[in-house]
KESE-791743 format. One record per residue (C-alpha): residue number from 1; residue in one letter; chain; x negated, y negated, z. Coordinates in nm, 4 decimals. Layout:
// residues N
KOLTI   pos   code   unit          x          y          z
KOLTI   NUM      a      A          X          Y          Z
...
***
This chain:
// residues 324
KOLTI   pos   code   unit          x          y          z
KOLTI     1      x      A    -5.8418    -3.7225    15.2925
KOLTI     2      x      A    -5.7160    -3.4589    15.5341
KOLTI     3      x      A    -5.4239    -3.6698    15.6581
KOLTI     4      x      A    -5.3083    -3.7387    15.2992
KOLTI     5      x      A    -5.2695    -3.3659    15.2351
KOLTI     6      x      A    -5.0057    -3.3191    15.5054
KOLTI     7      x      A    -4.6656    -3.1753    15.4030
KOLTI     8      x      A    -4.4170    -3.4004    15.2267
KOLTI     9      x      A    -4.2001    -3.6081    15.4558
KOLTI    10      x      A    -3.8222    -3.6162    15.4256
KOLTI    11      x      A    -3.8447    -3.9687    15.2831
KOLTI    12      x      A    -4.0941    -3.8585    15.0158
KOLTI    13      x      A    -3.8763    -3.5640    14.9183
KOLTI    14      x      A    -3.5781    -3.7982    14.9027
KOLTI    15      x      A    -3.7563    -4.0450    14.6727
KOLTI    16      x      A    -3.8721    -3.7631    14.4452
KOLTI    17      x      A    -3.5203    -3.6209    14.4301
KOLTI    18      x      A    -3.3791    -3.9672    14.3543
KOLTI    19      x      A    -3.6335    -4.0166    14.0746
KOLTI    20      x      A    -3.5460    -3.6797    13.9203
KOLTI    21      x      A    -3.1735    -3.7511    13.9462
KOLTI    22      x      A    -3.2101    -4.0908    13.7788
KOLTI    23      x      A    -3.4159    -3.9441    13.4946
KOLTI    24      x      A    -3.1692    -3.6570    13.4518
KOLTI    25      x      A    -2.8850    -3.9088    13.4410
KOLTI    26      x      A    -3.0562    -4.1048    13.1626
KOLTI    27      x      A    -3.1364    -3.7825    12.9755
KOLTI    28      x      A    -2.7844    -3.6410    12.9978
KOLTI    29      x      A    -2.6222    -3.9793    12.9353
KOLTI    30      x      A    -2.8364    -4.0510    12.6312
KOLTI    31      x      A    -2.7736    -3.7051    12.4877
KOLTI    32      x      A    -2.4002    -3.7386    12.5524
KOLTI    33      x      A    -2.3858    -4.0744    12.3712
KOLTI    34      x      A    -2.5821    -3.9292    12.0779
KOLTI    35      x      A    -2.3313    -3.6482    12.0365
KOLTI    36      x      A    -2.0214    -3.8620    12.0959
KOLTI    37      x      A    -2.0982    -4.1513    11.8604
KOLTI    38      x      A    -2.1222    -4.1404    11.4813
KOLTI    39      x      A    -2.4802    -4.1016    11.3669
KOLTI    40      x      A    -2.6227    -4.4538    11.3568
KOLTI    41      x      A    -2.8346    -4.7085    11.5411
KOLTI    42      x      A    -2.6506    -4.6784    11.8740
KOLTI    43      x      A    -2.6675    -4.2994    11.8733
KOLTI    44      x      A    -3.0371    -4.2935    11.7806
KOLTI    45      x      A    -3.1216    -4.5604    12.0413
KOLTI    46      x      A    -2.9461    -4.3580    12.3122
KOLTI    47      x      A    -3.1372    -4.0483    12.2060
KOLTI    48      x      A    -3.4696    -4.2342    12.2199
KOLTI    49      x      A    -3.3931    -4.3395    12.5783
KOLTI    50      x      A    -3.3101    -3.9777    12.6576
KOLTI    51      x      A    -3.6416    -3.8692    12.5041
KOLTI    52      x      A    -3.8385    -4.1097    12.7247
KOLTI    53      x      A    -3.6544    -3.9791    13.0311
KOLTI    54      x      A    -3.7246    -3.6205    12.9216
KOLTI    55      x      A    -4.0950    -3.7069    12.8827
KOLTI    56      x      A    -4.1073    -3.8353    13.2395
KOLTI    57      x      A    -3.9270    -3.5239    13.3634
KOLTI    58      x      A    -4.1867    -3.3026    13.1950
KOLTI    59      x      A    -4.4582    -3.5151    13.3558
KOLTI    60      x      A    -4.2809    -3.4575    13.6893
KOLTI    61      x      A    -4.3058    -3.0828    13.6208
KOLTI    62      x      A    -4.6835    -3.1289    13.6569
KOLTI    63      x      A    -4.6183    -3.2352    14.0161
KOLTI    64      x      A    -4.3956    -2.9306    14.0621
KOLTI    65      x      A    -4.6816    -2.7141    13.9414
KOLTI    66      x      A    -4.8934    -2.8467    14.2294
KOLTI    67      x      A    -4.6000    -2.8224    14.4717
KOLTI    68      x      A    -4.6215    -3.1949    14.5457
KOLTI    69      x      A    -4.2900    -3.3144    14.4028
KOLTI    70      x      A    -4.0233    -3.1635    14.6285
KOLTI    71      x      A    -4.2220    -2.9090    14.8270
KOLTI    72      x      A    -3.9625    -2.6357    14.7661
KOLTI    73      x      A    -4.1908    -2.3535    14.6548
KOLTI    74      x      A    -4.0302    -2.1035    14.4166
KOLTI    75      x      A    -3.7189    -2.3208    14.3798
KOLTI    76      x      A    -3.9352    -2.6077    14.2568
KOLTI    77      x      A    -4.1011    -2.3792    14.0006
KOLTI    78      x      A    -3.7593    -2.2571    13.8858
KOLTI    79      x      A    -3.6443    -2.6163    13.8355
KOLTI    80      x      A    -3.9555    -2.6868    13.6276
KOLTI    81      x      A    -3.8769    -2.3879    13.4038
KOLTI    82      x      A    -3.5173    -2.5044    13.3584
KOLTI    83      x      A    -3.6449    -2.8474    13.2521
KOLTI    84      x      A    -3.9200    -2.7127    13.0253
KOLTI    85      x      A    -3.7741    -2.4174    12.8352
KOLTI    86      x      A    -3.5040    -2.6138    12.6429
KOLTI    87      x      A    -3.7897    -2.8220    12.4987
KOLTI    88      x      A    -3.9750    -2.4964    12.4139
KOLTI    89      x      A    -4.2476    -2.5991    12.6583
KOLTI    90      x      A    -4.4234    -2.2844    12.7974
KOLTI    91      x      A    -4.4396    -2.4176    13.1513
KOLTI    92      x      A    -4.5615    -2.1007    13.3230
KOLTI    93      x      A    -4.8410    -2.0491    13.0687
KOLTI    94      x      A    -4.9406    -2.4135    13.1005
KOLTI    95      x      A    -4.9456    -2.3730    13.4788
KOLTI    96      x      A    -5.2018    -2.0923    13.4628
KOLTI    97      x      A    -5.4135    -2.2853    13.2104
KOLTI    98      x      A    -5.3900    -2.6016    13.4181
KOLTI    99      x      A    -5.5443    -2.4202    13.7129
KOLTI   100      x      A    -5.8381    -2.3336    13.4874
KOLTI   101      x      A    -5.8541    -2.6982    13.3803
KOLTI   102      x      A    -5.8938    -2.8108    13.7405
KOLTI   103      x      A    -6.1634    -2.5503    13.7940
KOLTI   104      x      A    -6.3542    -2.6157    13.4692
KOLTI   105      x      A    -6.3122    -2.9907    13.4099
KOLTI   106      x      A    -6.6592    -3.1349    13.3462
KOLTI   107      x      A    -6.8165    -2.7959    13.4187
KOLTI   108      x      A    -6.7178    -2.5334    13.1630
KOLTI   109      x      A    -6.6611    -2.6151    12.7914
KOLTI   110      x      A    -6.3769    -2.3595    12.7874
KOLTI   111      x      A    -6.1653    -2.6128    12.9781
KOLTI   112      x      A    -5.8237    -2.5721    12.8071
KOLTI   113      x      A    -5.7488    -2.9456    12.8294
KOLTI   114      x      A    -6.0825    -3.0730    12.6979
KOLTI   115      x      A    -6.0430    -3.3226    12.4118
KOLTI   116      x      A    -6.3984    -3.4622    12.3968
KOLTI   117      x      A    -6.6277    -3.2792    12.1518
KOLTI   118      x      A    -6.9724    -3.1927    12.2868
KOLTI   119      x      A    -7.2829    -3.3314    12.1089
KOLTI   120      x      A    -7.3670    -2.9948    11.9535
KOLTI   121      x      A    -7.0081    -2.9645    11.8265
KOLTI   122      x      A    -7.0405    -3.3031    11.6590
KOLTI   123      x      A    -7.3721    -3.2103    11.4972
KOLTI   124      x      A    -7.2433    -2.8790    11.3595
KOLTI   125      x      A    -6.9016    -3.0042    11.2501
KOLTI   126      x      A    -6.7942    -2.9787    10.8865
KOLTI   127      x      A    -6.5985    -3.2472    10.7051
KOLTI   128      x      A    -6.2515    -3.1538    10.8325
KOLTI   129      x      A    -6.3633    -3.0988    11.1912
KOLTI   130      x      A    -6.5529    -3.4292    11.1868
KOLTI   131      x      A    -6.2412    -3.6084    11.0662
KOLTI   132      x      A    -6.0501    -3.4459    11.3527
KOLTI   133      x      A    -6.3150    -3.5505    11.6064
KOLTI   134      x      A    -6.3124    -3.9093    11.4860
KOLTI   135      x      A    -5.9370    -3.9558    11.4538
KOLTI   136      x      A    -5.7782    -3.7566    11.7328
KOLTI   137      x      A    -5.5520    -4.0421    11.8444
KOLTI   138      x      A    -5.3393    -4.0774    11.5269
KOLTI   139      x      A    -5.3557    -3.7060    11.4521
KOLTI   140      x      A    -5.2451    -3.6006    11.8007
KOLTI   141      x      A    -4.9806    -3.8714    11.8443
KOLTI   142      x      A    -4.8344    -3.8987    11.4970
KOLTI   143      x      A    -4.8955    -3.5564    11.3429
KOLTI   144      x      A    -4.9261    -3.2824    11.6058
KOLTI   145      x      A    -4.7016    -3.4320    11.8754
KOLTI   146      x      A    -4.5067    -3.1994    12.0998
KOLTI   147      x      A    -4.5208    -2.9054    11.8601
KOLTI   148      x      A    -4.9002    -2.9296    11.8609
KOLTI   149      x      A    -4.9047    -2.9132    12.2408
KOLTI   150      x      A    -4.6792    -2.6069    12.2421
KOLTI   151      x      A    -4.8868    -2.4213    11.9822
KOLTI   152      x      A    -5.2151    -2.5194    12.1480
KOLTI   153      x      A    -5.0928    -2.3923    12.4858
KOLTI   154      x      A    -4.9742    -2.0643    12.3329
KOLTI   155      x      A    -5.3059    -2.0080    12.1530
KOLTI   156      x      A    -5.5164    -2.0833    12.4599
KOLTI   157      x      A    -5.2927    -1.8645    12.6727
KOLTI   158      x      A    -5.3718    -1.5795    12.4342
KOLTI   159      x      A    -5.7457    -1.6515    12.4155
KOLTI   160      x      A    -5.7941    -1.6805    12.7918
KOLTI   161      x      A    -5.5609    -1.3966    12.8934
KOLTI   162      x      A    -5.8527    -1.1756    12.9996
KOLTI   163      x      A    -5.9643    -1.4361    13.2572
KOLTI   164      x      A    -5.6314    -1.4562    13.4379
KOLTI   165      x      A    -5.4119    -1.1480    13.4754
KOLTI   166      x      A    -5.1118    -1.3662    13.5559
KOLTI   167      x      A    -5.1307    -1.5248    13.2099
KOLTI   168      x      A    -4.9805    -1.2164    13.0444
KOLTI   169      x      A    -4.6708    -1.2248    13.2647
KOLTI   170      x      A    -4.6425    -1.6050    13.2315
KOLTI   171      x      A    -4.6545    -1.5834    12.8514
KOLTI   172      x      A    -4.3804    -1.3209    12.8353
KOLTI   173      x      A    -4.1552    -1.5078    13.0789
KOLTI   174      x      A    -4.1982    -1.8299    12.8804
KOLTI   175      x      A    -4.1211    -1.6494    12.5556
KOLTI   176      x      A    -3.8065    -1.4957    12.7039
KOLTI   177      x      A    -3.6904    -1.8204    12.8655
KOLTI   178      x      A    -3.7463    -2.0342    12.5559
KOLTI   179      x      A    -3.5843    -1.7725    12.3297
KOLTI   180      x      A    -3.2699    -1.7427    12.5427
KOLTI   181      x      A    -3.2347    -2.1204    12.5832
KOLTI   182      x      A    -3.2692    -2.1957    12.2131
KOLTI   183      x      A    -3.0628    -1.8995    12.0971
KOLTI   184      x      A    -2.7746    -2.0296    12.3082
KOLTI   185      x      A    -2.8170    -2.3896    12.1901
KOLTI   186      x      A    -2.8553    -2.2936    11.8247
KOLTI   187      x      A    -2.5516    -2.0646    11.8367
KOLTI   188      x      A    -2.3484    -2.3481    11.9890
KOLTI   189      x      A    -2.4617    -2.5900    11.7167
KOLTI   190      x      A    -2.3831    -2.3453    11.4356
KOLTI   191      x      A    -2.0450    -2.2587    11.5863
KOLTI   192      x      A    -1.9471    -2.6285    11.5937
KOLTI   193      x      A    -2.0866    -2.6989    11.2471
KOLTI   194      x      A    -2.3461    -2.9556    11.3567
KOLTI   195      x      A    -2.6672    -2.7750    11.2664
KOLTI   196      x      A    -2.8330    -3.0682    11.0833
KOLTI   197      x      A    -2.7518    -3.3103    11.3629
KOLTI   198      x      A    -2.8816    -3.0546    11.6118
KOLTI   199      x      A    -3.2130    -3.0295    11.4223
KOLTI   200      x      A    -3.2414    -3.4110    11.4122
KOLTI   201      x      A    -3.1739    -3.4176    11.7874
KOLTI   202      x      A    -3.4699    -3.1893    11.8632
KOLTI   203      x      A    -3.6944    -3.3526    11.6032
KOLTI   204      x      A    -3.6599    -3.6961    11.7641
KOLTI   205      x      A    -3.7066    -3.5512    12.1129
KOLTI   206      x      A    -4.0193    -3.3634    12.0020
KOLTI   207      x      A    -4.1728    -3.6687    11.8335
KOLTI   208      x      A    -4.1237    -3.9052    12.1294
KOLTI   209      x      A    -4.2202    -3.6543    12.3986
KOLTI   210      x      A    -4.5242    -3.5424    12.2017
KOLTI   211      x      A    -4.6425    -3.9001    12.1525
KOLTI   212      x      A    -4.6150    -3.9841    12.5237
KOLTI   213      x      A    -4.7650    -3.6623    12.6608
KOLTI   214      x      A    -5.0471    -3.6458    12.4028
KOLTI   215      x      A    -5.1426    -4.0077    12.4755
KOLTI   216      x      A    -5.1366    -3.9435    12.8498
KOLTI   217      x      A    -5.3791    -3.6546    12.8080
KOLTI   218      x      A    -5.6239    -3.8623    12.6028
KOLTI   219      x      A    -5.6167    -4.1501    12.8510
KOLTI   220      x      A    -5.6991    -3.9265    13.1452
KOLTI   221      x      A    -6.0144    -3.7599    13.0128
KOLTI   222      x      A    -6.1130    -3.8468    12.6580
KOLTI   223      x      A    -6.4676    -3.9725    12.6147
KOLTI   224      x      A    -6.5678    -3.8745    12.9691
KOLTI   225      x      A    -6.5990    -3.4961    12.9438
KOLTI   226      x      A    -6.9621    -3.3841    12.9601
KOLTI   227      x      A    -7.0817    -3.0813    13.1565
KOLTI   228      x      A    -7.3344    -3.1277    13.4341
KOLTI   229      x      A    -7.6119    -3.0013    13.2053
KOLTI   230      x      A    -7.5845    -3.3318    13.0154
KOLTI   231      x      A    -7.5228    -3.5677    13.3070
KOLTI   232      x      A    -7.6509    -3.4134    13.6328
KOLTI   233      x      A    -7.4076    -3.4692    13.9193
KOLTI   234      x      A    -7.4588    -3.3400    14.2668
KOLTI   235      x      A    -7.1300    -3.1649    14.3470
KOLTI   236      x      A    -6.7848    -3.0651    14.2287
KOLTI   237      x      A    -6.6083    -3.3691    14.3748
KOLTI   238      x      A    -6.8367    -3.6145    14.1971
KOLTI   239      x      A    -6.7853    -3.4291    13.8704
KOLTI   240      x      A    -6.4081    -3.4664    13.9054
KOLTI   241      x      A    -6.4322    -3.8322    14.0036
KOLTI   242      x      A    -6.6584    -3.9278    13.7143
KOLTI   243      x      A    -6.4975    -3.7224    13.4381
KOLTI   244      x      A    -6.1501    -3.8737    13.4830
KOLTI   245      x      A    -6.0055    -4.2171    13.4125
KOLTI   246      x      A    -5.7668    -4.4232    13.6259
KOLTI   247      x      A    -5.5136    -4.6804    13.5061
KOLTI   248      x      A    -5.4144    -4.9813    13.7128
KOLTI   249      x      A    -5.0370    -4.9631    13.7608
KOLTI   250      x      A    -4.7543    -5.0823    13.9818
KOLTI   251      x      A    -4.6106    -4.8581    14.2526
KOLTI   252      x      A    -4.2926    -4.7838    14.0569
KOLTI   253      x      A    -4.4816    -4.6961    13.7386
KOLTI   254      x      A    -4.7210    -4.4734    13.9336
KOLTI   255      x      A    -4.4160    -4.2934    14.0745
KOLTI   256      x      A    -4.2594    -4.2465    13.7289
KOLTI   257      x      A    -4.5890    -4.1083    13.5996
KOLTI   258      x      A    -4.6191    -3.8666    13.8907
KOLTI   259      x      A    -4.9319    -4.0336    14.0306
KOLTI   260      x      A    -5.1321    -3.9586    13.7147
KOLTI   261      x      A    -5.2593    -4.3191    13.6784
KOLTI   262      x      A    -5.4739    -4.2321    13.9847
KOLTI   263      x      A    -5.6215    -3.9359    13.8051
KOLTI   264      x      A    -5.9620    -3.9190    13.9734
KOLTI   265      x      A    -5.8049    -3.8779    14.3160
KOLTI   266      x      A    -5.5677    -3.6166    14.1766
KOLTI   267      x      A    -5.8517    -3.4107    14.0292
KOLTI   268      x      A    -6.0630    -3.4288    14.3403
KOLTI   269      x      A    -5.7714    -3.3582    14.5760
KOLTI   270      x      A    -5.4879    -3.1995    14.3689
KOLTI   271      x      A    -5.2780    -3.1166    14.6761
KOLTI   272      x      A    -5.2211    -3.4856    14.7632
KOLTI   273      x      A    -4.8630    -3.5963    14.6729
KOLTI   274      x      A    -4.8308    -3.8588    14.4007
KOLTI   275      x      A    -4.7017    -4.1282    14.6372
KOLTI   276      x      A    -5.0244    -4.1100    14.8385
KOLTI   277      x      A    -5.2671    -4.1080    14.5460
KOLTI   278      x      A    -5.3036    -4.4908    14.5264
KOLTI   279      x      A    -5.4188    -4.4928    14.8899
KOLTI   280      x      A    -5.6519    -4.1998    14.8180
KOLTI   281      x      A    -5.8026    -4.3962    14.5276
KOLTI   282      x      A    -5.8703    -4.6955    14.7527
KOLTI   283      x      A    -6.0380    -4.4746    15.0119
KOLTI   284      x      A    -6.2535    -4.3039    14.7487
KOLTI   285      x      A    -6.3648    -4.6384    14.6051
KOLTI   286      x      A    -6.4584    -4.7579    14.9545
KOLTI   287      x      A    -6.6654    -4.4446    15.0244
KOLTI   288      x      A    -6.8449    -4.4682    14.6893
KOLTI   289      x      A    -6.9253    -4.8341    14.7497
KOLTI   290      x      A    -7.0530    -4.7600    15.0993
KOLTI   291      x      A    -7.2970    -4.5040    14.9600
KOLTI   292      x      A    -7.4063    -4.7104    14.6608
KOLTI   293      x      A    -7.2433    -4.4799    14.4058
KOLTI   294      x      A    -7.0875    -4.6155    14.0849
KOLTI   295      x      A    -6.7163    -4.6947    14.1304
KOLTI   296      x      A    -6.4352    -4.4950    13.9760
KOLTI   297      x      A    -6.3510    -4.5731    13.6158
KOLTI   298      x      A    -6.0463    -4.7988    13.5938
KOLTI   299      x      A    -5.8721    -4.9513    13.2928
KOLTI   300      x      A    -5.6380    -5.2463    13.3253
KOLTI   301      x      A    -5.3452    -5.0815    13.1475
KOLTI   302      x      A    -5.2406    -4.8078    12.9092
KOLTI   303      x      A    -5.2356    -5.0727    12.6372
KOLTI   304      x      A    -5.6057    -5.1528    12.6903
KOLTI   305      x      A    -5.6909    -4.7854    12.6653
KOLTI   306      x      A    -5.4774    -4.7465    12.3521
KOLTI   307      x      A    -5.6793    -5.0215    12.1808
KOLTI   308      x      A    -6.0082    -4.8531    12.2744
KOLTI   309      x      A    -5.8918    -4.5118    12.1593
KOLTI   310      x      A    -5.7753    -4.6596    11.8306
KOLTI   311      x      A    -6.1060    -4.8400    11.7643
KOLTI   312      x      A    -6.3440    -4.5740    11.8851
KOLTI   313      x      A    -6.4853    -4.2876    11.6853
KOLTI   314      x      A    -6.3468    -4.0594    11.9583
KOLTI   315      x      A    -6.6724    -3.8884    12.0407
KOLTI   316      x      A    -6.8231    -4.2045    12.1840
KOLTI   317      x      A    -6.9121    -4.1898    12.5517
KOLTI   318      x      A    -6.8474    -4.5587    12.6106
KOLTI   319      x      A    -6.4911    -4.5835    12.7458
KOLTI   320      x      A    -6.3490    -4.9125    12.8701
KOLTI   321      x      A    -6.3792    -4.9562    13.2426
KOLTI   322      x      A    -6.3033    -5.2115    13.5066
KOLTI   323      x      A    -6.5163    -5.1941    13.8199
KOLTI   324      x      A    -6.3282    -5.2767    14.1350
***
């Protein structure tokens, strides 16, 4: 994989910049139409398109976190904050927690992005917690949404602050950035007498973004997370490869999703840019086959995984897979 970790080429930076510009155009255009037209079907439809574009921009901020989107260092991180804070997303806090996720996935139950309950958690669960364990899909997508992600990130940032000194600074910067952004936007809305429309604007954005990002998180790991004490695996790389799920996708959809459909390769080699992850997945599958190891877990589409998540009891360890 060494050659796939080389610095971004000019062409790759150009494609990433083009993708971000197109998504920003849809976001700004949709928001502009929403505010220009009378409140109705056309305005709401434009806002929904803007929300989808905003979701994909926030997914792109995951690439920026790893420095694999534009390769611009601090400027890339600044762009991610500018994109995240208006949506009240604590990007810097998430970034510190995400580093712990990569370190602890399949290893340490404190993993901040773990969604799969452990067997002992299932056995000891009361009625409400058992309902949560069994019905995470509708509860996460339809109830918690984006607000649930924001609150969950804030709580885990507080709980894990002693393990990462940089978390304290990240939390305060996020709080300041989100506060300034929303104070300005709210003041503008109140000044122009459109407070209710402003609240509807953010409500629809939060619902759509939350649905997409929550679903993405469940697809990538749910039902696969078990520490090595339950399923012995020989090394860190194998743990990452077997505790993540991949989704078969076209090249353009993989690009829009920031390479996340090839999630096993991303977890094993997080420095590889998203455009190279499909090739990395093929190489990993070939190596596993050569050594007689079970292939990576693949699902045919996000729709297939949605059906499984809907039917399952959510603490089952039998996810859908497609062996290549």
